[in-house]
KOLKE-64155 format. One record per residue (C-alpha): residue number from 1; residue in three letters; chain; x, y, z. Coordinates in nm, 4 decimals, always signed. Example, Ala and Ser with C-alpha at 12.3 -4.5 7.8 and 13.67 -1.06 7.14 Angstrom:
<sites>
<site><sedo>1</sedo><sedren>ALA</sedren><gudo>A</gudo><X>+1.2300</X><Y>-0.4500</Y><Z>+0.7800</Z></site>
<site><sedo>2</sedo><sedren>SER</sedren><gudo>A</gudo><X>+1.3670</X><Y>-0.1060</Y><Z>+0.7140</Z></site>
</sites>
This chain:
<sites>
<site><sedo>1</sedo><sedren>GLY</sedren><gudo>A</gudo><X>-1.0364</X><Y>-8.2297</Y><Z>-8.0958</Z></site>
<site><sedo>2</sedo><sedren>LEU</sedren><gudo>A</gudo><X>-1.1092</X><Y>-7.9020</Y><Z>-7.9545</Z></site>
<site><sedo>3</sedo><sedren>LEU</sedren><gudo>A</gudo><X>-0.9355</X><Y>-7.7087</Y><Z>-8.2164</Z></site>
<site><sedo>4</sedo><sedren>LEU</sedren><gudo>A</gudo><X>-1.1172</X><Y>-7.9021</Y><Z>-8.4894</Z></site>
<site><sedo>5</sedo><sedren>THR</sedren><gudo>A</gudo><X>-1.4310</X><Y>-7.8190</Y><Z>-8.2846</Z></site>
<site><sedo>6</sedo><sedren>MET</sedren><gudo>A</gudo><X>-1.3533</X><Y>-7.4521</Y><Z>-8.4104</Z></site>
<site><sedo>7</sedo><sedren>SER</sedren><gudo>A</gudo><X>-1.2001</X><Y>-7.5180</Y><Z>-8.7461</Z></site>
<site><sedo>8</sedo><sedren>ALA</sedren><gudo>A</gudo><X>-1.5923</X><Y>-7.7367</Y><Z>-8.7822</Z></site>
<site><sedo>9</sedo><sedren>LEU</sedren><gudo>A</gudo><X>-1.7802</X><Y>-7.4313</Y><Z>-8.6447</Z></site>
<site><sedo>10</sedo><sedren>ALA</sedren><gudo>A</gudo><X>-1.6206</X><Y>-7.1804</Y><Z>-8.8707</Z></site>
<site><sedo>11</sedo><sedren>VAL</sedren><gudo>A</gudo><X>-1.6884</X><Y>-7.3803</Y><Z>-9.1636</Z></site>
<site><sedo>12</sedo><sedren>LEU</sedren><gudo>A</gudo><X>-2.0843</X><Y>-7.4146</Y><Z>-9.0149</Z></site>
<site><sedo>13</sedo><sedren>LEU</sedren><gudo>A</gudo><X>-2.0350</X><Y>-7.0320</Y><Z>-8.9767</Z></site>
<site><sedo>14</sedo><sedren>GLY</sedren><gudo>A</gudo><X>-1.8779</X><Y>-6.9712</Y><Z>-9.3629</Z></site>
<site><sedo>15</sedo><sedren>TRP</sedren><gudo>A</gudo><X>-1.5967</X><Y>-6.7733</Y><Z>-9.1371</Z></site>
<site><sedo>16</sedo><sedren>ILE</sedren><gudo>A</gudo><X>-1.4078</X><Y>-7.0539</Y><Z>-9.3944</Z></site>
<site><sedo>17</sedo><sedren>PRO</sedren><gudo>A</gudo><X>-1.4650</X><Y>-7.2629</Y><Z>-9.6568</Z></site>
<site><sedo>18</sedo><sedren>THR</sedren><gudo>A</gudo><X>-1.3334</X><Y>-7.6258</Y><Z>-9.5479</Z></site>
<site><sedo>19</sedo><sedren>ILE</sedren><gudo>A</gudo><X>-1.1381</X><Y>-7.7148</Y><Z>-9.2704</Z></site>
<site><sedo>20</sedo><sedren>GLN</sedren><gudo>A</gudo><X>-0.8464</X><Y>-7.4896</Y><Z>-9.3148</Z></site>
<site><sedo>21</sedo><sedren>LEU</sedren><gudo>A</gudo><X>-0.4053</X><Y>-7.6435</Y><Z>-9.2141</Z></site>
<site><sedo>22</sedo><sedren>ASN</sedren><gudo>A</gudo><X>-0.2044</X><Y>-7.3368</Y><Z>-9.2206</Z></site>
<site><sedo>23</sedo><sedren>SER</sedren><gudo>A</gudo><X>+0.0810</X><Y>-7.3944</Y><Z>-9.4255</Z></site>
<site><sedo>24</sedo><sedren>TRP</sedren><gudo>A</gudo><X>+0.4294</X><Y>-7.4978</Y><Z>-9.1274</Z></site>
<site><sedo>25</sedo><sedren>SER</sedren><gudo>A</gudo><X>+0.7772</X><Y>-7.5444</Y><Z>-9.2526</Z></site>
<site><sedo>26</sedo><sedren>LEU</sedren><gudo>A</gudo><X>+0.9142</X><Y>-7.9133</Y><Z>-9.0795</Z></site>
<site><sedo>27</sedo><sedren>PRO</sedren><gudo>A</gudo><X>+1.1306</X><Y>-7.6861</Y><Z>-8.8572</Z></site>
<site><sedo>28</sedo><sedren>GLU</sedren><gudo>A</gudo><X>+0.8417</X><Y>-7.4554</Y><Z>-8.8025</Z></site>
<site><sedo>29</sedo><sedren>PHE</sedren><gudo>A</gudo><X>+0.6550</X><Y>-7.7500</Y><Z>-8.6720</Z></site>
<site><sedo>30</sedo><sedren>ILE</sedren><gudo>A</gudo><X>+0.9791</X><Y>-7.9042</Y><Z>-8.4279</Z></site>
<site><sedo>31</sedo><sedren>ILE</sedren><gudo>A</gudo><X>+1.0082</X><Y>-7.5253</Y><Z>-8.2665</Z></site>
<site><sedo>32</sedo><sedren>VAL</sedren><gudo>A</gudo><X>+0.6340</X><Y>-7.4527</Y><Z>-8.2586</Z></site>
<site><sedo>33</sedo><sedren>GLY</sedren><gudo>A</gudo><X>+0.6388</X><Y>-7.8553</Y><Z>-8.0706</Z></site>
<site><sedo>34</sedo><sedren>VAL</sedren><gudo>A</gudo><X>+0.9283</X><Y>-7.7527</Y><Z>-7.8473</Z></site>
<site><sedo>35</sedo><sedren>PHE</sedren><gudo>A</gudo><X>+0.8128</X><Y>-7.4068</Y><Z>-7.6852</Z></site>
<site><sedo>36</sedo><sedren>ALA</sedren><gudo>A</gudo><X>+0.4326</X><Y>-7.5445</Y><Z>-7.6801</Z></site>
<site><sedo>37</sedo><sedren>LEU</sedren><gudo>A</gudo><X>+0.5649</X><Y>-7.8711</Y><Z>-7.4940</Z></site>
<site><sedo>38</sedo><sedren>ILE</sedren><gudo>A</gudo><X>+0.8068</X><Y>-7.6573</Y><Z>-7.2398</Z></site>
<site><sedo>39</sedo><sedren>GLY</sedren><gudo>A</gudo><X>+0.5669</X><Y>-7.3635</Y><Z>-7.2051</Z></site>
<site><sedo>40</sedo><sedren>ALA</sedren><gudo>A</gudo><X>+0.2721</X><Y>-7.6361</Y><Z>-7.0971</Z></site>
<site><sedo>41</sedo><sedren>VAL</sedren><gudo>A</gudo><X>+0.4530</X><Y>-7.8050</Y><Z>-6.8286</Z></site>
<site><sedo>42</sedo><sedren>MET</sedren><gudo>A</gudo><X>+0.5926</X><Y>-7.4246</Y><Z>-6.7152</Z></site>
<site><sedo>43</sedo><sedren>GLU</sedren><gudo>A</gudo><X>+0.2743</X><Y>-7.3090</Y><Z>-6.6500</Z></site>
<site><sedo>44</sedo><sedren>GLU</sedren><gudo>A</gudo><X>+0.0799</X><Y>-7.6030</Y><Z>-6.5428</Z></site>
<site><sedo>45</sedo><sedren>LEU</sedren><gudo>A</gudo><X>+0.3903</X><Y>-7.6887</Y><Z>-6.2869</Z></site>
<site><sedo>46</sedo><sedren>GLY</sedren><gudo>A</gudo><X>+0.2640</X><Y>-7.3159</Y><Z>-6.1570</Z></site>
<site><sedo>47</sedo><sedren>TRP</sedren><gudo>A</gudo><X>-0.0785</X><Y>-7.3484</Y><Z>-6.1810</Z></site>
<site><sedo>48</sedo><sedren>ARG</sedren><gudo>A</gudo><X>-0.2341</X><Y>-7.7141</Y><Z>-6.1752</Z></site>
<site><sedo>49</sedo><sedren>GLY</sedren><gudo>A</gudo><X>+0.0989</X><Y>-7.8175</Y><Z>-5.9892</Z></site>
<site><sedo>50</sedo><sedren>TYR</sedren><gudo>A</gudo><X>+0.1336</X><Y>-7.5336</Y><Z>-5.7049</Z></site>
<site><sedo>51</sedo><sedren>VAL</sedren><gudo>A</gudo><X>-0.1972</X><Y>-7.2582</Y><Z>-5.6556</Z></site>
<site><sedo>52</sedo><sedren>LEU</sedren><gudo>A</gudo><X>-0.5166</X><Y>-7.4966</Y><Z>-5.7698</Z></site>
<site><sedo>53</sedo><sedren>PRO</sedren><gudo>A</gudo><X>-0.4386</X><Y>-7.7428</Y><Z>-5.5029</Z></site>
<site><sedo>54</sedo><sedren>LYS</sedren><gudo>A</gudo><X>-0.3662</X><Y>-7.4188</Y><Z>-5.2105</Z></site>
<site><sedo>55</sedo><sedren>LEU</sedren><gudo>A</gudo><X>-0.7031</X><Y>-7.3180</Y><Z>-5.3732</Z></site>
<site><sedo>56</sedo><sedren>LEU</sedren><gudo>A</gudo><X>-0.9396</X><Y>-7.6225</Y><Z>-5.4171</Z></site>
<site><sedo>57</sedo><sedren>ALA</sedren><gudo>A</gudo><X>-0.8859</X><Y>-7.6359</Y><Z>-4.9615</Z></site>
<site><sedo>58</sedo><sedren>ASN</sedren><gudo>A</gudo><X>-1.1080</X><Y>-7.3478</Y><Z>-4.9420</Z></site>
<site><sedo>59</sedo><sedren>ARG</sedren><gudo>A</gudo><X>-1.3361</X><Y>-7.3402</Y><Z>-5.2226</Z></site>
<site><sedo>60</sedo><sedren>SER</sedren><gudo>A</gudo><X>-1.5392</X><Y>-7.5286</Y><Z>-5.5573</Z></site>
<site><sedo>61</sedo><sedren>ALA</sedren><gudo>A</gudo><X>-1.3127</X><Y>-7.6069</Y><Z>-5.9122</Z></site>
<site><sedo>62</sedo><sedren>PRO</sedren><gudo>A</gudo><X>-1.5010</X><Y>-7.4005</Y><Z>-6.0967</Z></site>
<site><sedo>63</sedo><sedren>TYR</sedren><gudo>A</gudo><X>-1.4444</X><Y>-7.0710</Y><Z>-5.8306</Z></site>
<site><sedo>64</sedo><sedren>SER</sedren><gudo>A</gudo><X>-1.0332</X><Y>-7.1412</Y><Z>-5.8511</Z></site>
<site><sedo>65</sedo><sedren>ALA</sedren><gudo>A</gudo><X>-1.0678</X><Y>-7.2047</Y><Z>-6.2098</Z></site>
<site><sedo>66</sedo><sedren>LEU</sedren><gudo>A</gudo><X>-1.2233</X><Y>-6.8945</Y><Z>-6.2370</Z></site>
<site><sedo>67</sedo><sedren>LEU</sedren><gudo>A</gudo><X>-1.0339</X><Y>-6.6897</Y><Z>-6.0573</Z></site>
<site><sedo>68</sedo><sedren>ILE</sedren><gudo>A</gudo><X>-0.7014</X><Y>-6.8989</Y><Z>-6.2117</Z></site>
<site><sedo>69</sedo><sedren>GLY</sedren><gudo>A</gudo><X>-0.8033</X><Y>-6.8467</Y><Z>-6.5472</Z></site>
<site><sedo>70</sedo><sedren>VAL</sedren><gudo>A</gudo><X>-0.8878</X><Y>-6.4821</Y><Z>-6.4789</Z></site>
<site><sedo>71</sedo><sedren>VAL</sedren><gudo>A</gudo><X>-0.4715</X><Y>-6.4172</Y><Z>-6.3580</Z></site>
<site><sedo>72</sedo><sedren>TRP</sedren><gudo>A</gudo><X>-0.3465</X><Y>-6.6226</Y><Z>-6.6496</Z></site>
<site><sedo>73</sedo><sedren>GLY</sedren><gudo>A</gudo><X>-0.6217</X><Y>-6.4174</Y><Z>-6.8949</Z></site>
<site><sedo>74</sedo><sedren>VAL</sedren><gudo>A</gudo><X>-0.4225</X><Y>-6.0649</Y><Z>-6.8026</Z></site>
<site><sedo>75</sedo><sedren>ILE</sedren><gudo>A</gudo><X>-0.1134</X><Y>-6.2229</Y><Z>-6.7084</Z></site>
<site><sedo>76</sedo><sedren>HIS</sedren><gudo>A</gudo><X>-0.1395</X><Y>-6.3245</Y><Z>-7.1001</Z></site>
<site><sedo>77</sedo><sedren>LEU</sedren><gudo>A</gudo><X>-0.2531</X><Y>-5.9728</Y><Z>-7.2630</Z></site>
<site><sedo>78</sedo><sedren>GLY</sedren><gudo>A</gudo><X>+0.0623</X><Y>-5.9436</Y><Z>-7.2971</Z></site>
<site><sedo>79</sedo><sedren>LEU</sedren><gudo>A</gudo><X>+0.1298</X><Y>-6.1491</Y><Z>-7.6219</Z></site>
<site><sedo>80</sedo><sedren>ILE</sedren><gudo>A</gudo><X>-0.1960</X><Y>-5.8582</Y><Z>-7.7783</Z></site>
<site><sedo>81</sedo><sedren>LEU</sedren><gudo>A</gudo><X>+0.1084</X><Y>-5.5416</Y><Z>-7.7408</Z></site>
<site><sedo>82</sedo><sedren>PRO</sedren><gudo>A</gudo><X>+0.2744</X><Y>-5.4886</Y><Z>-8.0820</Z></site>
<site><sedo>83</sedo><sedren>GLY</sedren><gudo>A</gudo><X>+0.5688</X><Y>-5.7425</Y><Z>-8.1583</Z></site>
<site><sedo>84</sedo><sedren>GLN</sedren><gudo>A</gudo><X>+0.4611</X><Y>-6.0285</Y><Z>-7.9578</Z></site>
<site><sedo>85</sedo><sedren>MET</sedren><gudo>A</gudo><X>+0.3042</X><Y>-6.3521</Y><Z>-8.1996</Z></site>
<site><sedo>86</sedo><sedren>ASN</sedren><gudo>A</gudo><X>-0.0980</X><Y>-6.1747</Y><Z>-8.0821</Z></site>
<site><sedo>87</sedo><sedren>ALA</sedren><gudo>A</gudo><X>-0.0338</X><Y>-5.9004</Y><Z>-8.1223</Z></site>
<site><sedo>88</sedo><sedren>GLY</sedren><gudo>A</gudo><X>-0.3591</X><Y>-5.6966</Y><Z>-8.2372</Z></site>
<site><sedo>89</sedo><sedren>ALA</sedren><gudo>A</gudo><X>-0.6056</X><Y>-5.9666</Y><Z>-8.0972</Z></site>
<site><sedo>90</sedo><sedren>GLN</sedren><gudo>A</gudo><X>-0.8639</X><Y>-5.8537</Y><Z>-7.8832</Z></site>
<site><sedo>91</sedo><sedren>TRP</sedren><gudo>A</gudo><X>-0.8908</X><Y>-5.8408</Y><Z>-7.4755</Z></site>
<site><sedo>92</sedo><sedren>LEU</sedren><gudo>A</gudo><X>-1.1632</X><Y>-5.9361</Y><Z>-7.4679</Z></site>
<site><sedo>93</sedo><sedren>PRO</sedren><gudo>A</gudo><X>-1.1712</X><Y>-6.2888</Y><Z>-7.6551</Z></site>
<site><sedo>94</sedo><sedren>SER</sedren><gudo>A</gudo><X>-0.8365</X><Y>-6.3220</Y><Z>-7.4890</Z></site>
<site><sedo>95</sedo><sedren>ILE</sedren><gudo>A</gudo><X>-0.8838</X><Y>-6.3506</Y><Z>-7.1571</Z></site>
<site><sedo>96</sedo><sedren>LEU</sedren><gudo>A</gudo><X>-1.2129</X><Y>-6.5786</Y><Z>-7.2040</Z></site>
<site><sedo>97</sedo><sedren>CYS</sedren><gudo>A</gudo><X>-1.0253</X><Y>-6.8124</Y><Z>-7.4080</Z></site>
<site><sedo>98</sedo><sedren>ILE</sedren><gudo>A</gudo><X>-0.7984</X><Y>-6.9393</Y><Z>-7.1162</Z></site>
<site><sedo>99</sedo><sedren>ILE</sedren><gudo>A</gudo><X>-1.0252</X><Y>-6.8685</Y><Z>-6.8803</Z></site>
<site><sedo>100</sedo><sedren>GLY</sedren><gudo>A</gudo><X>-1.1936</X><Y>-7.1139</Y><Z>-7.0390</Z></site>
<site><sedo>101</sedo><sedren>LEU</sedren><gudo>A</gudo><X>-0.9031</X><Y>-7.3331</Y><Z>-7.0978</Z></site>
<site><sedo>102</sedo><sedren>SER</sedren><gudo>A</gudo><X>-0.8638</X><Y>-7.3158</Y><Z>-6.6690</Z></site>
<site><sedo>103</sedo><sedren>GLY</sedren><gudo>A</gudo><X>-1.1828</X><Y>-7.4128</Y><Z>-6.6059</Z></site>
<site><sedo>104</sedo><sedren>ILE</sedren><gudo>A</gudo><X>-1.0792</X><Y>-7.7869</Y><Z>-6.8370</Z></site>
<site><sedo>105</sedo><sedren>LEU</sedren><gudo>A</gudo><X>-0.7830</X><Y>-7.8321</Y><Z>-6.7368</Z></site>
<site><sedo>106</sedo><sedren>THR</sedren><gudo>A</gudo><X>-0.8814</X><Y>-7.7933</Y><Z>-6.3649</Z></site>
<site><sedo>107</sedo><sedren>TRP</sedren><gudo>A</gudo><X>-1.1457</X><Y>-8.0911</Y><Z>-6.4749</Z></site>
<site><sedo>108</sedo><sedren>LEU</sedren><gudo>A</gudo><X>-0.8356</X><Y>-8.2826</Y><Z>-6.5945</Z></site>
<site><sedo>109</sedo><sedren>TYR</sedren><gudo>A</gudo><X>-0.6237</X><Y>-8.2358</Y><Z>-6.3127</Z></site>
<site><sedo>110</sedo><sedren>ILE</sedren><gudo>A</gudo><X>-0.8898</X><Y>-8.3024</Y><Z>-6.1027</Z></site>
<site><sedo>111</sedo><sedren>GLN</sedren><gudo>A</gudo><X>-1.0002</X><Y>-8.6718</Y><Z>-6.2667</Z></site>
<site><sedo>112</sedo><sedren>THR</sedren><gudo>A</gudo><X>-0.6161</X><Y>-8.7318</Y><Z>-6.2884</Z></site>
<site><sedo>113</sedo><sedren>ARG</sedren><gudo>A</gudo><X>-0.6178</X><Y>-8.7607</Y><Z>-5.9176</Z></site>
<site><sedo>114</sedo><sedren>GLY</sedren><gudo>A</gudo><X>-0.3406</X><Y>-8.4120</Y><Z>-5.9125</Z></site>
<site><sedo>115</sedo><sedren>ASN</sedren><gudo>A</gudo><X>-0.1081</X><Y>-8.6213</Y><Z>-6.1834</Z></site>
<site><sedo>116</sedo><sedren>LEU</sedren><gudo>A</gudo><X>+0.0283</X><Y>-8.3225</Y><Z>-6.3715</Z></site>
<site><sedo>117</sedo><sedren>LEU</sedren><gudo>A</gudo><X>+0.1183</X><Y>-8.5462</Y><Z>-6.7492</Z></site>
<site><sedo>118</sedo><sedren>ILE</sedren><gudo>A</gudo><X>-0.2450</X><Y>-8.5197</Y><Z>-6.8868</Z></site>
<site><sedo>119</sedo><sedren>PRO</sedren><gudo>A</gudo><X>-0.3726</X><Y>-8.1598</Y><Z>-6.8308</Z></site>
<site><sedo>120</sedo><sedren>ASN</sedren><gudo>A</gudo><X>+0.0116</X><Y>-8.1233</Y><Z>-6.9360</Z></site>
<site><sedo>121</sedo><sedren>ILE</sedren><gudo>A</gudo><X>-0.0291</X><Y>-8.3028</Y><Z>-7.2684</Z></site>
<site><sedo>122</sedo><sedren>PHE</sedren><gudo>A</gudo><X>-0.3467</X><Y>-8.1469</Y><Z>-7.2930</Z></site>
<site><sedo>123</sedo><sedren>HIS</sedren><gudo>A</gudo><X>-0.1881</X><Y>-7.8109</Y><Z>-7.2483</Z></site>
<site><sedo>124</sedo><sedren>ALA</sedren><gudo>A</gudo><X>+0.0623</X><Y>-7.8382</Y><Z>-7.5129</Z></site>
<site><sedo>125</sedo><sedren>GLU</sedren><gudo>A</gudo><X>-0.1532</X><Y>-8.0310</Y><Z>-7.7673</Z></site>
<site><sedo>126</sedo><sedren>GLN</sedren><gudo>A</gudo><X>-0.3823</X><Y>-7.6972</Y><Z>-7.7967</Z></site>
<site><sedo>127</sedo><sedren>ASN</sedren><gudo>A</gudo><X>-0.0965</X><Y>-7.4839</Y><Z>-7.7725</Z></site>
<site><sedo>128</sedo><sedren>TYR</sedren><gudo>A</gudo><X>+0.0610</X><Y>-7.7014</Y><Z>-8.0778</Z></site>
<site><sedo>129</sedo><sedren>PHE</sedren><gudo>A</gudo><X>-0.2277</X><Y>-7.7968</Y><Z>-8.3172</Z></site>
<site><sedo>130</sedo><sedren>VAL</sedren><gudo>A</gudo><X>-0.3409</X><Y>-7.4346</Y><Z>-8.3505</Z></site>
<site><sedo>131</sedo><sedren>PHE</sedren><gudo>A</gudo><X>-0.2103</X><Y>-7.5392</Y><Z>-8.7443</Z></site>
<site><sedo>132</sedo><sedren>LEU</sedren><gudo>A</gudo><X>-0.5238</X><Y>-7.7403</Y><Z>-8.7815</Z></site>
<site><sedo>133</sedo><sedren>ASN</sedren><gudo>A</gudo><X>-0.6843</X><Y>-7.3694</Y><Z>-8.7495</Z></site>
<site><sedo>134</sedo><sedren>GLY</sedren><gudo>A</gudo><X>-0.5861</X><Y>-7.2301</Y><Z>-9.1054</Z></site>
<site><sedo>135</sedo><sedren>GLY</sedren><gudo>A</gudo><X>-0.7899</X><Y>-6.8750</Y><Z>-9.2679</Z></site>
<site><sedo>136</sedo><sedren>LEU</sedren><gudo>A</gudo><X>-0.9170</X><Y>-6.7864</Y><Z>-8.9003</Z></site>
<site><sedo>137</sedo><sedren>THR</sedren><gudo>A</gudo><X>-0.8087</X><Y>-6.4661</Y><Z>-8.8224</Z></site>
<site><sedo>138</sedo><sedren>LEU</sedren><gudo>A</gudo><X>-0.6497</X><Y>-6.4085</Y><Z>-8.4763</Z></site>
<site><sedo>139</sedo><sedren>ASN</sedren><gudo>A</gudo><X>-0.9797</X><Y>-6.2971</Y><Z>-8.3541</Z></site>
<site><sedo>140</sedo><sedren>GLN</sedren><gudo>A</gudo><X>-1.1672</X><Y>-6.5716</Y><Z>-8.4942</Z></site>
<site><sedo>141</sedo><sedren>GLY</sedren><gudo>A</gudo><X>-0.9752</X><Y>-6.7829</Y><Z>-8.3382</Z></site>
<site><sedo>142</sedo><sedren>LEU</sedren><gudo>A</gudo><X>-0.9825</X><Y>-6.6977</Y><Z>-8.0195</Z></site>
<site><sedo>143</sedo><sedren>TRP</sedren><gudo>A</gudo><X>-1.3673</X><Y>-6.6448</Y><Z>-8.0247</Z></site>
<site><sedo>144</sedo><sedren>LEU</sedren><gudo>A</gudo><X>-1.4370</X><Y>-7.0104</Y><Z>-8.1071</Z></site>
<site><sedo>145</sedo><sedren>LEU</sedren><gudo>A</gudo><X>-1.2338</X><Y>-7.1137</Y><Z>-7.8311</Z></site>
<site><sedo>146</sedo><sedren>THR</sedren><gudo>A</gudo><X>-1.3900</X><Y>-6.9087</Y><Z>-7.6009</Z></site>
<site><sedo>147</sedo><sedren>ILE</sedren><gudo>A</gudo><X>-1.6668</X><Y>-7.0628</Y><Z>-7.7107</Z></site>
<site><sedo>148</sedo><sedren>VAL</sedren><gudo>A</gudo><X>-1.6134</X><Y>-7.4339</Y><Z>-7.7721</Z></site>
<site><sedo>149</sedo><sedren>THR</sedren><gudo>A</gudo><X>-1.4028</X><Y>-7.4119</Y><Z>-7.4273</Z></site>
<site><sedo>150</sedo><sedren>PHE</sedren><gudo>A</gudo><X>-1.7140</X><Y>-7.2552</Y><Z>-7.2320</Z></site>
<site><sedo>151</sedo><sedren>MET</sedren><gudo>A</gudo><X>-1.9857</X><Y>-7.5388</Y><Z>-7.3605</Z></site>
<site><sedo>152</sedo><sedren>ILE</sedren><gudo>A</gudo><X>-1.7907</X><Y>-7.8113</Y><Z>-7.2475</Z></site>
<site><sedo>153</sedo><sedren>VAL</sedren><gudo>A</gudo><X>-1.6823</X><Y>-7.6258</Y><Z>-6.8809</Z></site>
<site><sedo>154</sedo><sedren>LEU</sedren><gudo>A</gudo><X>-2.0670</X><Y>-7.5962</Y><Z>-6.8700</Z></site>
<site><sedo>155</sedo><sedren>VAL</sedren><gudo>A</gudo><X>-2.1126</X><Y>-7.9945</Y><Z>-6.9805</Z></site>
<site><sedo>156</sedo><sedren>LEU</sedren><gudo>A</gudo><X>-1.8306</X><Y>-8.0375</Y><Z>-6.7410</Z></site>
<site><sedo>157</sedo><sedren>ILE</sedren><gudo>A</gudo><X>-2.0221</X><Y>-7.9483</Y><Z>-6.4334</Z></site>
<site><sedo>158</sedo><sedren>PHE</sedren><gudo>A</gudo><X>-2.3561</X><Y>-7.9980</Y><Z>-6.5479</Z></site>
<site><sedo>159</sedo><sedren>LEU</sedren><gudo>A</gudo><X>-2.2686</X><Y>-8.3554</Y><Z>-6.5503</Z></site>
<site><sedo>160</sedo><sedren>TYR</sedren><gudo>A</gudo><X>-2.0252</X><Y>-8.3702</Y><Z>-6.2693</Z></site>
<site><sedo>161</sedo><sedren>GLY</sedren><gudo>A</gudo><X>-2.0856</X><Y>-8.0700</Y><Z>-6.0525</Z></site>
<site><sedo>162</sedo><sedren>VAL</sedren><gudo>A</gudo><X>-1.9222</X><Y>-7.8390</Y><Z>-5.8665</Z></site>
<site><sedo>163</sedo><sedren>THR</sedren><gudo>A</gudo><X>-1.6262</X><Y>-8.0784</Y><Z>-5.7547</Z></site>
<site><sedo>164</sedo><sedren>MET</sedren><gudo>A</gudo><X>-1.5679</X><Y>-8.1842</Y><Z>-6.0492</Z></site>
<site><sedo>165</sedo><sedren>GLN</sedren><gudo>A</gudo><X>-1.5211</X><Y>-8.5378</Y><Z>-5.9454</Z></site>
<site><sedo>166</sedo><sedren>ARG</sedren><gudo>A</gudo><X>-1.6037</X><Y>-8.8913</Y><Z>-6.0736</Z></site>
<site><sedo>167</sedo><sedren>ASP</sedren><gudo>A</gudo><X>-1.7864</X><Y>-8.9415</Y><Z>-5.7630</Z></site>
<site><sedo>168</sedo><sedren>THR</sedren><gudo>A</gudo><X>-2.0380</X><Y>-8.7145</Y><Z>-5.8263</Z></site>
<site><sedo>169</sedo><sedren>VAL</sedren><gudo>A</gudo><X>-2.1367</X><Y>-8.8700</Y><Z>-6.1745</Z></site>
<site><sedo>170</sedo><sedren>LYS</sedren><gudo>A</gudo><X>-2.1578</X><Y>-9.2060</Y><Z>-5.9861</Z></site>
<site><sedo>171</sedo><sedren>GLY</sedren><gudo>A</gudo><X>-2.3451</X><Y>-9.0976</Y><Z>-5.6713</Z></site>
<site><sedo>172</sedo><sedren>ARG</sedren><gudo>A</gudo><X>-2.6475</X><Y>-8.9472</Y><Z>-5.9121</Z></site>
<site><sedo>173</sedo><sedren>ALA</sedren><gudo>A</gudo><X>-2.6533</X><Y>-9.2402</Y><Z>-6.1312</Z></site>
<site><sedo>174</sedo><sedren>GLU</sedren><gudo>A</gudo><X>-2.6897</X><Y>-9.4941</Y><Z>-5.7866</Z></site>
<site><sedo>175</sedo><sedren>ALA</sedren><gudo>A</gudo><X>-2.8994</X><Y>-9.2392</Y><Z>-5.6730</Z></site>
<site><sedo>176</sedo><sedren>ASN</sedren><gudo>A</gudo><X>-3.1784</X><Y>-9.2340</Y><Z>-5.9493</Z></site>
<site><sedo>177</sedo><sedren>ILE</sedren><gudo>A</gudo><X>-3.1581</X><Y>-9.6559</Y><Z>-5.9476</Z></site>
<site><sedo>178</sedo><sedren>THR</sedren><gudo>A</gudo><X>-3.2214</X><Y>-9.6027</Y><Z>-5.6275</Z></site>
</sites>
């Protein structure tokens, strides 16, 4: 949904005429899928499996997501260097889109009460389904991902509060009834 929303926005902005798919061969689909899954699992074990619980012990969920996102984004800047997979990408949206993704992944982690399966699946799918963004330049895709993820995070904070927990929504609904 995230990547389809990006393509739909690109159509509305006139950046692409229609939603387009990147043309990958079957081996490319398989290779990208395997590496997307391996990369997601490794990152989620570190960021959500190890770092996030330690940060949440003393900090709010949005602050924890922001802190992880900044560090995670800076580490990913290596991918924009010459010869790397995102060579030539702008540095600002490269960091900002990862901060937005960190917010969504933090929310998923909290909603699953620390289960890493759903954040892993989301992370892997987000990396894998980039073929849905055909016709977009790398920088257009990064800016659209930044806009979409930040909009989602803002809605999640509005709905769930700084704890990003389900109980917050339930508590608000009960408070409105009484």
